[in-house]
N, C-alpha and C positions, 0 to 999 in steps of 0.2 A: 392527552399527550399527542403532540403532532407527529405524524409519520416522517421518517427520514431514511433515505437510502444511503448506506454506508459501505464504501468499497473496502473489502477486507481481503488482503493478500495472504495473511498469516504471519506477516512480519511484525516487529515491535512497533513500528510507526502506525500501521493501520489498526493494530490492537489498541494502542493508546488513543487514537482518534475515535474509535468506536466507543471506548470508555468515556471520553469527553462528551460525546453526543448523548450517551445515557445519563451522565451526570447533569446535563443541561435539560433533561426532561423529555427527550425525544423517544418515540417508539421506533426502535431501530430495525431496519430490514437490511440484512447483510448480503452483499453481492460479491461473489468470488468468480474468477475466470480460470478455466482450464484451457489455456491458449497454446498448449504444446510446449510449455517451458520444460527445460531439462531439470530444473530444481522442483520436481513435482511433490517433494516432501512438504512444500508450503501449502498444498491443498489439504492435507491431513491436519496441518497446524491451524489453518483457517477454520476447519470444522470444530476443532477443540476450543479455539478462542470464541467462536460464535456460541457454542454450548455453554461455556463458562460465563459468558456475559448475558446469557438468556435473551437472545434477540427474538423478535417476533417471528422472523422467518429467515432462513439462510438458503440462498440460491447459488448453485454452481453452474455457470454457463459455459458450454464448450465452444471455443472458437479456435480454429486451427491456423494460428499465425505462422506455424512451421512451414506452411505452404509457400510463404513469401521468403522466409529465412532473413538474412541480413543482420543477424545478431548472434552472439555466442550463446544466447539463451534459447534461441529457436532454430539454430542451424549447427552444422558440423564444424564449429570453430572453437578453438581453445579459450577457456575462460582465463584471463590474465591473473597471475598470482604473484607478481613481483612488486606489488605496492599499488596504492591508489593512483590511477593514471590521470594526467591532466587532460583537459578538453573533454570531448564527448567520446566515451569509451565504446568498445566493441560489444559491451553488454547492453547498450541502448537498443530497445526493441522499437522499430519504426512505428510511429503513430499510436503506440500502445495506450497511453492515457486518453487520447482522443477517442479511440474505439471504446474504451472502458466507460468513459463519461457519457458517450452517446447512448450506450445501453442502459446505464444508470438513469439517464434522463427519460428513456422510454418507460422504465419501471416506475419512476417517480410520477409520471403522468397517470399511469394506471392506478397508482395508490393515492392519487390526489395529493401528492406531496410537493411542497415547494422547497425542499431542503435535501441537498446531497453533501455527504461528508467524504473527503479524500485526504489521506495522510501524507501528501507530498511535502517535501522539505527542500528548501533552497539554500541551506547553510552547510550542514555536513551531509553532502550527497555526492553522487558520482557524476555530476555535470549533465544530467539529462535535460533537454530543452523543454520537455512537457511536465517538468516539476516546478517551473518558474511561476511566480505570482502573476506576471503579465499574461501567461498562457491561461491560467485559471480565470482571470478577469475577462479575457477575450471569449472564452468558451461560455461563460455566464451570459455575456452580452448576446452571443449568438443564440443561446437557448431561448431568449425572449422572442426571437423571430421565428423559431423553428417548432414551437409547441402551440397546441390549440389554446391552452390556458393563457399563454403569454400573448397571443394574438388577440384573444377576446378580452384581455385585461383582467382576468379573474385571479391571476396569481403572478407573482414575480419570483422566479427561481433564484435561490441563493446557493452557491457552491461554497461550502465551508472548507477552508484549508487551514485549520487552527495551528498546525505545526510548522507552517512554511518558514517562519522566521526564528525557529528554535534550533539550537545546536542539538546534536545527538544526545549529549549528556543531559541537556535540559529536558528532552523528550523522555529519557529514561527516568529522571527524577519525577517528572509529572506522572508518568505511568505508575511509578511506585506509590505516589499519593492516591492514585485512583484504584489501587489494588489490582493492577494488571498482573496476571501470572505469566511472567516472561519465560517460564519453563515450557509453556505451550507454544511459544512463537518460534518461527524459523526464518533465518535471514540469508543463509548461504546460497550462492549461485551454483555451486558444484559439489553437493554432498555425495557421500558414498551410497552404496545400495541400501543401506539401513537408515539413510536420512541424516547421518552424522555430519555436522558442518566441517568444512575443510580448514577454516581458520586463516586462509591465505588470500582468498578473493577480495575484491574491493568491498563487498558488502560485509563480509566477516570482519575485515580490518576496521571499517567504520563503526561497526557494532562494538567490537572489543575496545576500541579507543573511547567510545562513548561511555561504556561501563567504567573504564579506568578513571575518566575525568569526573564521573558522577560518584566515584568512591564507593561503588557497589559491585558485588560479585556477579559475573555473568553466569547464570545457572546451567548453561549448555555445556556439553562435553565435546570438545573440538579434537579433530584428528591431529592437527598441529597446534600446539599450545603457544600461539603467537600473542601472548598477553603482555 
């Protein structure tokens, strides 16, 4: 089994992406970031997902992006709850996926791995620039220049983004076929103190819409039943 580093936020996309990597025969090393996010319930969700999918190892890396702010997820800004906003929303965290993939690349080198999995999506998503396929391709090209294995020609790093062209409902149906336990996942940007999802933020709305279109029940209990 080839080793692969799998970015795992605790959301349904990353949980499904991890399950895909396992299905395809990779030995999965899950990587989660405690970056100062206000929705810290996702860290507990990531731990549960990693355990349920029996990963080889699960690392939680602390990075304080709250020092920079600039996002409703890492600063003292309100999370929008009036509907999915057009353009790049205030919940975008500057350079987040660039930072995450850089550290995933470092671990992949140590593991002698040529594969990184990330559950980014460019169809039903909130307009984040670092979820686009062209960003993933550019980072993959950069990685060949930035690693010892790449420079020495011993390995060609592949960044797998298998969900990038799927709708949220398609991701949910795929996760269902892979036996992903969606009860363990967390998607809300602004949960209450007990981790209960709000049901009104962009992420909750996209998740609920996906479950409706997939004709499957969302197993989570929402504060606001915006179904």
